The first five atom37 places (N, CA, C, CB, O) and aatype in JSON, in Angstrom:
{
  "aatype": [12, 0, 0, 10, 1, 9, 6, 14, 0, 3, 3, 16, 14, 10, 9, 9, 10, 2, 1, 6, 6, 6, 1, 13, 6, 9, 15, 7, 11, 15, 12, 14, 6, 3, 19, 9, 3, 13, 18, 5, 14, 19, 10, 3, 17, 10, 0, 15, 18, 1, 15, 0, 14, 10, 6, 11, 16, 9, 13, 3, 9, 1, 10, 9, 18, 13, 2, 16, 0, 15, 15, 11, 10, 10, 10, 3, 10, 10, 12, 9, 10, 6, 6, 9, 1, 6, 5, 7, 8, 6, 19, 10, 19, 1, 17, 8, 15, 12, 16, 18, 3, 6, 3, 12, 5, 6, 0, 7, 1, 6, 18, 0, 3, 12, 19, 3, 10, 3, 13, 6, 18, 10, 16, 18, 3, 11],
  "atom_mask": [
    [1, 1, 1, 1, 1],
    [1, 1, 1, 1, 1],
    [1, 1, 1, 1, 1],
    [1, 1, 1, 1, 1],
    [1, 1, 1, 1, 1],
    [1, 1, 1, 1, 1],
    [1, 1, 1, 1, 1],
    [1, 1, 1, 1, 1],
    [1, 1, 1, 1, 1],
    [1, 1, 1, 1, 1],
    [1, 1, 1, 1, 1],
    [1, 1, 1, 1, 1],
    [1, 1, 1, 1, 1],
    [1, 1, 1, 1, 1],
    [1, 1, 1, 1, 1],
    [1, 1, 1, 1, 1],
    [1, 1, 1, 1, 1],
    [1, 1, 1, 1, 1],
    [1, 1, 1, 1, 1],
    [1, 1, 1, 1, 1],
    [1, 1, 1, 1, 1],
    [1, 1, 1, 1, 1],
    [1, 1, 1, 1, 1],
    [1, 1, 1, 1, 1],
    [1, 1, 1, 1, 1],
    [1, 1, 1, 1, 1],
    [1, 1, 1, 1, 1],
    [1, 1, 1, 0, 1],
    [1, 1, 1, 1, 1],
    [1, 1, 1, 1, 1],
    [1, 1, 1, 1, 1],
    [1, 1, 1, 1, 1],
    [1, 1, 1, 1, 1],
    [1, 1, 1, 1, 1],
    [1, 1, 1, 1, 1],
    [1, 1, 1, 1, 1],
    [1, 1, 1, 1, 1],
    [1, 1, 1, 1, 1],
    [1, 1, 1, 1, 1],
    [1, 1, 1, 1, 1],
    [1, 1, 1, 1, 1],
    [1, 1, 1, 1, 1],
    [1, 1, 1, 1, 1],
    [1, 1, 1, 1, 1],
    [1, 1, 1, 1, 1],
    [1, 1, 1, 1, 1],
    [1, 1, 1, 1, 1],
    [1, 1, 1, 1, 1],
    [1, 1, 1, 1, 1],
    [1, 1, 1, 1, 1],
    [1, 1, 1, 1, 1],
    [1, 1, 1, 1, 1],
    [1, 1, 1, 1, 1],
    [1, 1, 1, 1, 1],
    [1, 1, 1, 1, 1],
    [1, 1, 1, 1, 1],
    [1, 1, 1, 1, 1],
    [1, 1, 1, 1, 1],
    [1, 1, 1, 1, 1],
    [1, 1, 1, 1, 1],
    [1, 1, 1, 1, 1],
    [1, 1, 1, 1, 1],
    [1, 1, 1, 1, 1],
    [1, 1, 1, 1, 1],
    [1, 1, 1, 1, 1],
    [1, 1, 1, 1, 1],
    [1, 1, 1, 1, 1],
    [1, 1, 1, 1, 1],
    [1, 1, 1, 1, 1],
    [1, 1, 1, 1, 1],
    [1, 1, 1, 1, 1],
    [1, 1, 1, 1, 1],
    [1, 1, 1, 1, 1],
    [1, 1, 1, 1, 1],
    [1, 1, 1, 1, 1],
    [1, 1, 1, 1, 1],
    [1, 1, 1, 1, 1],
    [1, 1, 1, 1, 1],
    [1, 1, 1, 1, 1],
    [1, 1, 1, 1, 1],
    [1, 1, 1, 1, 1],
    [1, 1, 1, 1, 1],
    [1, 1, 1, 1, 1],
    [1, 1, 1, 1, 1],
    [1, 1, 1, 1, 1],
    [1, 1, 1, 1, 1],
    [1, 1, 1, 1, 1],
    [1, 1, 1, 0, 1],
    [1, 1, 1, 1, 1],
    [1, 1, 1, 1, 1],
    [1, 1, 1, 1, 1],
    [1, 1, 1, 1, 1],
    [1, 1, 1, 1, 1],
    [1, 1, 1, 1, 1],
    [1, 1, 1, 1, 1],
    [1, 1, 1, 1, 1],
    [1, 1, 1, 1, 1],
    [1, 1, 1, 1, 1],
    [1, 1, 1, 1, 1],
    [1, 1, 1, 1, 1],
    [1, 1, 1, 1, 1],
    [1, 1, 1, 1, 1],
    [1, 1, 1, 1, 1],
    [1, 1, 1, 1, 1],
    [1, 1, 1, 1, 1],
    [1, 1, 1, 1, 1],
    [1, 1, 1, 1, 1],
    [1, 1, 1, 0, 1],
    [1, 1, 1, 1, 1],
    [1, 1, 1, 1, 1],
    [1, 1, 1, 1, 1],
    [1, 1, 1, 1, 1],
    [1, 1, 1, 1, 1],
    [1, 1, 1, 1, 1],
    [1, 1, 1, 1, 1],
    [1, 1, 1, 1, 1],
    [1, 1, 1, 1, 1],
    [1, 1, 1, 1, 1],
    [1, 1, 1, 1, 1],
    [1, 1, 1, 1, 1],
    [1, 1, 1, 1, 1],
    [1, 1, 1, 1, 1],
    [1, 1, 1, 1, 1],
    [1, 1, 1, 1, 1],
    [1, 1, 1, 1, 1],
    [1, 1, 1, 1, 1]
  ],
  "atom_positions": [
    [[-12.31, 0.85, -15.3], [-12.3, 0.42, -13.91], [-12.47, 1.65, -13.03], [-10.98, -0.34, -13.56], [-11.68, 2.59, -13.1]],
    [[-13.5, 1.64, -12.22], [-13.79, 2.78, -11.35], [-12.72, 2.92, -10.27], [-15.18, 2.64, -10.7], [-12.22, 1.93, -9.73]],
    [[-12.39, 4.15, -9.97], [-11.41, 4.42, -8.92], [-12.02, 4.13, -7.56], [-10.91, 5.88, -9.0], [-13.24, 4.19, -7.38]],
    [[-11.16, 3.82, -6.6], [-11.58, 3.65, -5.22], [-10.88, 4.72, -4.4], [-11.24, 2.21, -4.68], [-9.66, 4.86, -4.44]],
    [[-11.67, 5.47, -3.67], [-11.12, 6.49, -2.78], [-11.82, 6.37, -1.44], [-11.3, 7.93, -3.38], [-13.05, 6.42, -1.36]],
    [[-11.03, 6.19, -0.39], [-11.55, 6.14, 0.97], [-10.91, 7.29, 1.72], [-11.25, 4.75, 1.66], [-9.69, 7.37, 1.86]],
    [[-11.76, 8.18, 2.19], [-11.26, 9.35, 2.91], [-10.74, 8.95, 4.29], [-12.38, 10.42, 3.05], [-11.25, 8.01, 4.9]],
    [[-9.73, 9.65, 4.77], [-9.16, 9.29, 6.07], [-10.09, 9.67, 7.22], [-7.8, 9.97, 6.25], [-10.92, 10.58, 7.11]],
    [[-9.92, 8.95, 8.3], [-10.61, 9.28, 9.56], [-9.55, 9.23, 10.66], [-11.82, 8.27, 9.86], [-8.36, 9.04, 10.37]],
    [[-9.96, 9.39, 11.88], [-8.99, 9.38, 12.98], [-8.15, 8.11, 13.02], [-9.7, 9.55, 14.31], [-6.95, 8.15, 13.31]],
    [[-8.79, 6.97, 12.71], [-8.11, 5.68, 12.84], [-7.9, 4.95, 11.52], [-8.89, 4.81, 13.76], [-7.44, 3.81, 11.51]],
    [[-8.22, 5.61, 10.41], [-8.09, 4.93, 9.12], [-7.36, 5.84, 8.12], [-9.48, 4.52, 8.56], [-7.48, 7.07, 8.18]],
    [[-6.63, 5.23, 7.21], [-5.83, 6.01, 6.26], [-6.64, 6.48, 5.05], [-4.64, 5.19, 5.79], [-7.73, 5.99, 4.78]],
    [[-6.06, 7.42, 4.35], [-6.54, 7.8, 3.03], [-6.1, 6.7, 2.07], [-5.99, 9.21, 2.58], [-4.95, 6.26, 2.11]],
    [[-7.01, 6.26, 1.23], [-6.67, 5.26, 0.23], [-7.15, 5.76, -1.12], [-7.3, 3.87, 0.57], [-8.32, 6.12, -1.29]],
    [[-6.23, 5.79, -2.06], [-6.56, 6.18, -3.44], [-6.04, 5.08, -4.35], [-5.94, 7.59, -3.81], [-4.85, 4.8, -4.39]],
    [[-6.96, 4.47, -5.08], [-6.6, 3.48, -6.1], [-7.27, 3.94, -7.38], [-7.05, 2.02, -5.69], [-8.47, 3.75, -7.58]],
    [[-6.47, 4.55, -8.26], [-7.02, 5.16, -9.46], [-6.15, 4.77, -10.66], [-7.09, 6.71, -9.32], [-5.07, 5.32, -10.88]],
    [[-6.64, 3.82, -11.42], [-5.9, 3.31, -12.58], [-5.74, 4.39, -13.64], [-6.61, 2.09, -13.18], [-4.67, 4.53, -14.23]],
    [[-6.8, 5.17, -13.9], [-6.76, 6.19, -14.95], [-5.71, 7.26, -14.68], [-8.14, 6.85, -15.09], [-5.02, 7.71, -15.59]],
    [[-5.58, 7.66, -13.42], [-4.6, 8.68, -13.04], [-3.25, 8.07, -12.65], [-5.13, 9.52, -11.89], [-2.31, 8.78, -12.32]],
    [[-3.17, 6.73, -12.7], [-1.96, 6.01, -12.31], [-1.53, 6.41, -10.9], [-0.83, 6.29, -13.3], [-0.35, 6.68, -10.63]],
    [[-2.51, 6.44, -10.0], [-2.25, 6.86, -8.62], [-2.73, 5.77, -7.68], [-2.96, 8.21, -8.3], [-3.9, 5.39, -7.66]],
    [[-1.79, 5.27, -6.89], [-2.06, 4.19, -5.95], [-1.38, 4.6, -4.63], [-1.52, 2.79, -6.48], [-0.16, 4.7, -4.56]],
    [[-2.18, 4.83, -3.6], [-1.61, 5.41, -2.38], [-2.39, 5.0, -1.14], [-1.58, 6.93, -2.48], [-3.62, 4.9, -1.16]],
    [[-1.65, 4.77, -0.07], [-2.21, 4.62, 1.27], [-1.41, 5.56, 2.16], [-2.15, 3.1, 1.8], [-0.18, 5.5, 2.17]],
    [[-2.1, 6.43, 2.9], [-1.36, 7.37, 3.74], [-2.14, 7.68, 5.01], [-1.06, 8.66, 2.98], [-3.37, 7.69, 5.03]],
    [[-1.39, 7.94, 6.07], [-1.98, 8.31, 7.36], [-1.78, 7.23, 8.4], [0.0, 0.0, 0.0], [-0.75, 6.56, 8.43]],
    [[-2.79, 7.05, 9.26], [-2.77, 6.05, 10.33], [-3.71, 4.91, 9.97], [-3.16, 6.68, 11.69], [-4.8, 5.14, 9.46]],
    [[-3.28, 3.69, 10.24], [-4.13, 2.54, 9.98], [-4.3, 1.72, 11.25], [-3.53, 1.66, 8.85], [-3.44, 0.93, 11.63]],
    [[-5.42, 1.95, 11.89], [-5.79, 1.16, 13.06], [-7.32, 1.06, 13.15], [-5.21, 1.8, 14.36], [-7.92, 1.41, 14.16]],
    [[-7.94, 0.58, 12.05], [-9.4, 0.48, 12.04], [-9.89, -0.54, 13.07], [-9.9, 0.11, 10.65], [-9.2, -1.5, 13.39]],
    [[-11.1, -0.31, 13.55], [-11.69, -1.22, 14.52], [-11.85, -2.61, 13.93], [-13.03, -0.69, 15.0], [-11.52, -3.61, 14.56]],
    [[-12.37, -2.67, 12.7], [-12.53, -3.94, 11.99], [-11.65, -3.89, 10.75], [-14.04, -4.21, 11.62], [-12.09, -3.43, 9.69]],
    [[-10.43, -4.35, 10.88], [-9.44, -4.2, 9.81], [-9.85, -4.97, 8.55], [-8.08, -4.68, 10.3], [-9.61, -4.5, 7.44]],
    [[-10.45, -6.12, 8.71], [-10.85, -6.9, 7.53], [-11.96, -6.17, 6.78], [-11.32, -8.31, 7.93], [-11.91, -6.06, 5.56]],
    [[-12.94, -5.67, 7.5], [-14.03, -4.93, 6.87], [-13.51, -3.69, 6.16], [-15.09, -4.55, 7.92], [-13.98, -3.36, 5.07]],
    [[-12.57, -2.99, 6.78], [-12.02, -1.77, 6.18], [-11.22, -2.08, 4.91], [-11.13, -1.04, 7.19], [-11.4, -1.4, 3.9]],
    [[-10.35, -3.08, 4.95], [-9.45, -3.35, 3.84], [-10.04, -4.24, 2.74], [-8.2, -3.98, 4.35], [-9.46, -4.34, 1.66]],
    [[-11.18, -4.89, 2.99], [-11.72, -5.79, 1.98], [-11.98, -5.1, 0.64], [-13.01, -6.4, 2.49], [-11.64, -5.67, -0.39]],
    [[-12.57, -3.89, 0.6], [-12.74, -3.23, -0.69], [-11.42, -2.93, -1.4], [-13.51, -1.93, -0.51], [-11.35, -2.95, -2.63]],
    [[-10.38, -2.67, -0.63], [-9.06, -2.41, -1.2], [-8.5, -3.68, -1.84], [-8.08, -1.88, -0.1], [-8.02, -3.65, -2.97]],
    [[-8.58, -4.79, -1.12], [-8.09, -6.06, -1.66], [-8.92, -6.49, -2.87], [-8.12, -7.15, -0.58], [-8.37, -7.02, -3.84]],
    [[-10.22, -6.27, -2.81], [-11.08, -6.61, -3.95], [-10.72, -5.78, -5.17], [-12.57, -6.41, -3.59], [-10.67, -6.3, -6.29]],
    [[-10.49, -4.49, -4.97], [-10.13, -3.6, -6.08], [-8.81, -4.06, -6.7], [-10.02, -2.13, -5.6], [-8.69, -4.15, -7.92]],
    [[-7.83, -4.35, -5.85], [-6.53, -4.78, -6.36], [-6.62, -6.13, -7.07], [-5.52, -4.86, -5.22], [-5.93, -6.35, -8.07]],
    [[-7.46, -7.02, -6.58], [-7.64, -8.31, -7.24], [-8.22, -8.1, -8.64], [-8.57, -9.23, -6.41], [-7.84, -8.8, -9.59]],
    [[-9.12, -7.16, -8.77], [-9.69, -6.84, -10.08], [-8.63, -6.17, -10.97], [-10.92, -5.92, -9.93], [-8.51, -6.5, -12.15]],
    [[-7.87, -5.26, -10.4], [-6.8, -4.57, -11.13], [-5.75, -5.56, -11.63], [-6.12, -3.51, -10.22], [-5.19, -5.39, -12.71]],
    [[-5.51, -6.59, -10.85], [-4.52, -7.61, -11.2], [-4.8, -8.23, -12.57], [-4.49, -8.7, -10.12], [-3.88, -8.65, -13.27]],
    [[-6.08, -8.3, -12.95], [-6.43, -8.92, -14.24], [-6.12, -8.01, -15.44], [-7.9, -9.29, -14.24], [-6.05, -8.49, -16.57]],
    [[-5.94, -6.71, -15.19], [-5.61, -5.78, -16.29], [-4.8, -4.61, -15.74], [-6.9, -5.26, -16.98], [-5.25, -3.47, -15.78]],
    [[-3.59, -4.89, -15.24], [-2.79, -3.82, -14.64], [-2.11, -2.96, -15.69], [-1.75, -4.4, -13.7], [-2.0, -3.34, -16.86]],
    [[-1.64, -1.81, -15.25], [-0.79, -0.98, -16.09], [0.55, -1.7, -16.29], [-0.58, 0.44, -15.46], [0.89, -2.6, -15.52]],
    [[1.29, -1.29, -17.29], [2.61, -1.89, -17.49], [3.52, -1.6, -16.3], [3.25, -1.36, -18.78], [4.37, -2.42, -15.94]],
    [[3.34, -0.41, -15.69], [4.12, -0.06, -14.51], [3.17, 0.48, -13.45], [5.23, 0.97, -14.85], [2.41, 1.41, -13.7]],
    [[3.24, -0.1, -12.27], [2.44, 0.35, -11.13], [3.38, 0.89, -10.06], [1.55, -0.8, -10.57], [4.28, 0.18, -9.6]],
    [[3.17, 2.13, -9.68], [3.93, 2.72, -8.58], [2.96, 2.91, -7.43], [4.61, 4.09, -8.99], [1.98, 3.65, -7.55]],
    [[3.23, 2.24, -6.32], [2.33, 2.25, -5.16], [3.03, 2.99, -4.02], [1.93, 0.8, -4.74], [4.08, 2.56, -3.55]],
    [[2.43, 4.1, -3.59], [3.0, 4.9, -2.5], [2.36, 4.52, -1.18], [2.79, 6.4, -2.78], [1.14, 4.5, -1.04]],
    [[3.2, 4.21, -0.2], [2.75, 3.92, 1.16], [3.37, 4.97, 2.06], [3.14, 2.46, 1.62], [4.58, 5.04, 2.22]],
    [[2.49, 5.8, 2.65], [2.92, 6.91, 3.51], [2.27, 6.79, 4.87], [2.57, 8.27, 2.87], [1.63, 7.73, 5.34]],
    [[2.43, 5.68, 5.51], [1.8, 5.48, 6.81], [2.68, 6.04, 7.92], [1.52, 3.99, 7.06], [3.9, 5.87, 7.92]],
    [[2.04, 6.71, 8.86], [2.78, 7.2, 10.02], [2.63, 6.23, 11.19], [2.3, 8.61, 10.43], [3.4, 6.26, 12.15]],
    [[1.6, 5.37, 11.1], [1.4, 4.34, 12.12], [0.46, 3.29, 11.57], [0.84, 4.94, 13.44], [-0.49, 3.61, 10.86]],
    [[0.73, 2.03, 11.9], [-0.25, 0.98, 11.63], [-0.17, -0.05, 12.75], [-0.01, 0.31, 10.24], [0.91, -0.33, 13.28]],
    [[-1.34, -0.59, 13.11], [-1.38, -1.57, 14.19], [-1.08, -2.98, 13.65], [-2.75, -1.55, 14.88], [-0.93, -3.17, 12.44]],
    [[-0.99, -3.93, 14.55], [-0.64, -5.29, 14.18], [-1.64, -5.89, 13.19], [-0.55, -6.16, 15.41], [-1.25, -6.55, 12.23]],
    [[-2.92, -5.66, 13.42], [-3.94, -6.2, 12.52], [-3.77, -5.62, 11.11], [-5.37, -5.9, 13.05], [-3.93, -6.34, 10.13]],
    [[-3.46, -4.35, 11.01], [-3.25, -3.72, 9.7], [-2.02, -4.29, 9.0], [-3.11, -2.21, 9.85], [-1.98, -4.36, 7.77]],
    [[-1.02, -4.68, 9.77], [0.22, -5.17, 9.16], [-0.03, -6.4, 8.3], [1.25, -5.49, 10.25], [0.58, -6.55, 7.24]],
    [[-0.93, -7.29, 8.73], [-1.25, -8.48, 7.94], [-1.96, -8.09, 6.65], [-2.14, -9.44, 8.76], [-1.68, -8.67, 5.6]],
    [[-2.87, -7.13, 6.71], [-3.6, -6.72, 5.51], [-2.67, -5.99, 4.55], [-4.79, -5.83, 5.87], [-2.84, -6.09, 3.33]],
    [[-1.7, -5.25, 5.07], [-0.7, -4.62, 4.19], [0.11, -5.68, 3.46], [0.23, -3.7, 5.01], [0.43, -5.53, 2.28]],
    [[0.44, -6.75, 4.16], [1.17, -7.84, 3.5], [0.3, -8.47, 2.41], [1.6, -8.91, 4.53], [0.79, -8.79, 1.33]],
    [[-0.98, -8.66, 2.68], [-1.9, -9.19, 1.66], [-1.91, -8.3, 0.43], [-3.33, -9.33, 2.23], [-1.87, -8.79, -0.7]],
    [[-1.95, -7.0, 0.65], [-1.93, -6.04, -0.45], [-0.63, -6.18, -1.25], [-2.07, -4.59, 0.1], [-0.66, -6.22, -2.48]],
    [[0.49, -6.25, -0.56], [1.78, -6.38, -1.24], [1.89, -7.7, -2.0], [2.92, -6.28, -0.23], [2.54, -7.77, -3.04]],
    [[1.24, -8.73, -1.49], [1.28, -10.02, -2.18], [0.49, -9.96, -3.5], [0.71, -11.12, -1.27], [0.86, -10.63, -4.46]],
    [[-0.58, -9.19, -3.54], [-1.28, -8.99, -4.81], [-0.38, -8.24, -5.79], [-2.61, -8.22, -4.6], [-0.33, -8.59, -6.97]],
    [[0.32, -7.22, -5.3], [1.25, -6.51, -6.17], [2.36, -7.43, -6.66], [1.86, -5.31, -5.42], [2.81, -7.32, -7.8]],
    [[2.79, -8.34, -5.82], [3.82, -9.31, -6.22], [3.28, -10.21, -7.34], [4.26, -10.17, -5.0], [4.02, -10.54, -8.27]],
    [[2.03, -10.6, -7.26], [1.43, -11.41, -8.33], [1.4, -10.63, -9.65], [-0.01, -11.84, -7.95], [1.61, -11.21, -10.72]],
    [[1.15, -9.33, -9.57], [1.16, -8.49, -10.78], [2.57, -8.48, -11.37], [0.69, -7.04, -10.46], [2.73, -8.56, -12.59]],
    [[3.58, -8.37, -10.52], [4.97, -8.4, -11.0], [5.29, -9.75, -11.62], [5.95, -8.12, -9.84], [5.99, -9.82, -12.64]],
    [[4.79, -10.83, -11.03], [5.04, -12.17, -11.56], [4.4, -12.36, -12.93], [4.52, -13.22, -10.6], [4.82, -13.23, -13.7]],
    [[3.39, -11.57, -13.25], [2.75, -11.62, -14.57], [3.57, -10.87, -15.62], [1.34, -11.03, -14.49], [3.21, -10.86, -16.8]],
    [[4.67, -10.26, -15.2], [5.54, -9.58, -16.15], [5.41, -8.07, -16.17], [0.0, 0.0, 0.0], [5.95, -7.41, -17.06]],
    [[4.69, -7.52, -15.22], [4.52, -6.06, -15.14], [5.49, -5.49, -14.11], [3.05, -5.69, -14.79], [5.88, -6.17, -13.16]],
    [[5.85, -4.24, -14.31], [6.75, -3.58, -13.38], [5.96, -3.02, -12.2], [7.54, -2.45, -14.09], [4.93, -2.38, -12.39]],
    [[6.44, -3.28, -11.0], [5.8, -2.77, -9.79], [6.88, -2.17, -8.9], [5.0, -3.89, -9.04], [7.9, -2.8, -8.63]],
    [[6.63, -0.95, -8.44], [7.53, -0.27, -7.52], [6.73, 0.18, -6.32], [8.26, 0.93, -8.2], [5.7, 0.84, -6.47]],
    [[7.19, -0.17, -5.13], [6.59, 0.32, -3.89], [7.48, 1.43, -3.38], [6.42, -0.83, -2.83], [8.66, 1.23, -3.11]],
    [[6.89, 2.6, -3.24], [7.63, 3.73, -2.64], [7.19, 3.84, -1.19], [7.39, 5.09, -3.43], [6.04, 4.2, -0.91]],
    [[8.1, 3.54, -0.29], [7.82, 3.52, 1.14], [8.29, 4.86, 1.73], [8.53, 2.31, 1.86], [9.49, 5.11, 1.82]],
    [[7.34, 5.69, 2.12], [7.63, 7.02, 2.65], [7.59, 6.96, 4.18], [6.63, 8.07, 2.11], [6.69, 6.34, 4.76]],
    [[8.54, 7.6, 4.82], [8.53, 7.7, 6.29], [9.22, 8.99, 6.69], [9.22, 6.47, 6.95], [10.03, 9.56, 5.96]],
    [[8.87, 9.44, 7.89], [9.51, 10.65, 8.4], [10.99, 10.34, 8.65], [8.81, 11.15, 9.72], [11.36, 9.23, 9.02]],
    [[11.8, 11.34, 8.45], [13.25, 11.2, 8.55], [13.67, 10.55, 9.87], [13.92, 12.55, 8.42], [14.59, 9.73, 9.88]],
    [[13.02, 10.89, 10.95], [13.42, 10.4, 12.27], [12.67, 9.13, 12.69], [13.19, 11.48, 13.31], [12.92, 8.61, 13.78]],
    [[11.78, 8.61, 11.87], [10.95, 7.46, 12.26], [11.62, 6.15, 11.85], [9.55, 7.57, 11.63], [11.29, 5.55, 10.83]],
    [[12.57, 5.72, 12.67], [13.32, 4.51, 12.37], [12.44, 3.27, 12.38], [14.45, 4.34, 13.36], [12.69, 2.33, 11.63]],
    [[11.4, 3.24, 13.22], [10.51, 2.09, 13.28], [9.77, 1.9, 11.96], [9.5, 2.24, 14.43], [9.65, 0.78, 11.47]],
    [[9.28, 2.98, 11.38], [8.54, 2.88, 10.13], [9.5, 2.54, 8.98], [7.79, 4.19, 9.83], [9.13, 1.82, 8.05]],
    [[10.72, 3.06, 9.04], [11.71, 2.72, 8.02], [12.04, 1.23, 8.09], [12.99, 3.56, 8.19], [12.16, 0.57, 7.06]],
    [[12.18, 0.71, 9.29], [12.46, -0.72, 9.46], [11.28, -1.56, 8.99], [12.78, -1.02, 10.94], [11.48, -2.62, 8.41]],
    [[10.06, -1.11, 9.23], [8.88, -1.84, 8.77], [8.91, -1.98, 7.25], [7.58, -1.13, 9.22], [8.6, -3.05, 6.72]],
    [[9.29, -0.93, 6.56], [9.4, -0.99, 5.1], [10.43, -2.02, 4.65], [0.0, 0.0, 0.0], [10.2, -2.76, 3.7]],
    [[11.56, -2.06, 5.34], [12.6, -3.04, 4.99], [12.12, -4.47, 5.27], [13.9, -2.75, 5.78], [12.43, -5.4, 4.52]],
    [[11.36, -4.64, 6.35], [10.84, -5.97, 6.67], [9.85, -6.44, 5.61], [10.17, -5.97, 8.06], [9.88, -7.6, 5.2]],
    [[8.97, -5.55, 5.15], [8.06, -5.92, 4.07], [8.82, -6.27, 2.8], [7.07, -4.78, 3.8], [8.48, -7.22, 2.11]],
    [[9.85, -5.51, 2.5], [10.65, -5.77, 1.3], [11.29, -7.16, 1.36], [11.73, -4.69, 1.14], [11.48, -7.8, 0.33]],
    [[11.62, -7.62, 2.56], [12.2, -8.95, 2.72], [11.15, -10.06, 2.52], [12.83, -9.09, 4.1], [11.51, -11.19, 2.21]],
    [[9.87, -9.73, 2.71], [8.81, -10.74, 2.64], [8.24, -10.93, 1.24], [7.7, -10.36, 3.58], [7.65, -11.98, 0.95]],
    [[8.4, -9.95, 0.38], [7.84, -10.03, -0.97], [8.92, -9.72, -1.99], [6.64, -9.07, -1.13], [9.91, -9.05, -1.7]],
    [[8.71, -10.21, -3.19], [9.67, -9.98, -4.27], [9.19, -8.79, -5.1], [9.84, -11.25, -5.16], [8.64, -8.94, -6.19]],
    [[9.42, -7.61, -4.55], [9.04, -6.35, -5.19], [10.18, -5.37, -5.05], [7.73, -5.77, -4.57], [10.99, -5.47, -4.12]],
    [[10.26, -4.41, -5.97], [11.22, -3.33, -5.84], [10.66, -2.3, -4.86], [11.53, -2.67, -7.22], [9.51, -1.89, -4.98]],
    [[11.47, -1.91, -3.91], [11.1, -0.89, -2.94], [12.03, 0.31, -3.1], [11.16, -1.44, -1.49], [13.22, 0.15, -3.35]],
    [[11.46, 1.47, -2.96], [12.24, 2.71, -2.91], [11.88, 3.37, -1.59], [11.93, 3.66, -4.16], [10.7, 3.5, -1.25]],
    [[12.88, 3.77, -0.83], [12.66, 4.35, 0.49], [12.86, 5.85, 0.43], [13.6, 3.73, 1.55], [13.92, 6.34, 0.03]],
    [[11.84, 6.57, 0.82], [11.87, 8.03, 0.78], [11.58, 8.56, 2.18], [10.85, 8.59, -0.25], [10.74, 8.03, 2.89]],
    [[12.29, 9.61, 2.56], [12.04, 10.21, 3.86], [11.63, 11.67, 3.68], [13.28, 10.11, 4.77], [11.96, 12.31, 2.68]],
    [[10.93, 12.16, 4.66], [10.47, 13.55, 4.61], [10.42, 14.1, 6.02], [9.07, 13.66, 3.93], [10.35, 13.36, 7.0]],
    [[10.46, 15.43, 6.11], [10.26, 16.12, 7.38], [8.82, 16.63, 7.38], [11.3, 17.3, 7.56], [8.21, 16.81, 6.33]],
    [[8.3, 16.87, 8.56], [6.92, 17.36, 8.65], [6.78, 18.55, 7.8], [6.53, 17.7, 10.07], [5.7, 19.13, 7.73]]
  ]
}
């Protein structure tokens, strides 16, 4: 399965989906002009990955900001991960946020309430 890498831009995050390296990450700012167009390759890749996932998937989310439109697509992404967990595979979402960013920490807790996935909350300083 070919890796998917989308380089970050001013309004879009870095996305790395690499099964061979066991690296799954979204980081930066997510406020693309056309959120569906931007995230469709990500959802397609994950849908394909769902048919042959690793025994354990660790997905790192390191967003410093995301807009309302992105929030729905993030939930879609998490729901695919939830389907992988329902197939009997281990899935861990590591939600990274800056130590002082209470809004982003709360967003992670809200997502954890919406899906049946294990979340680990990590904080960092600049």
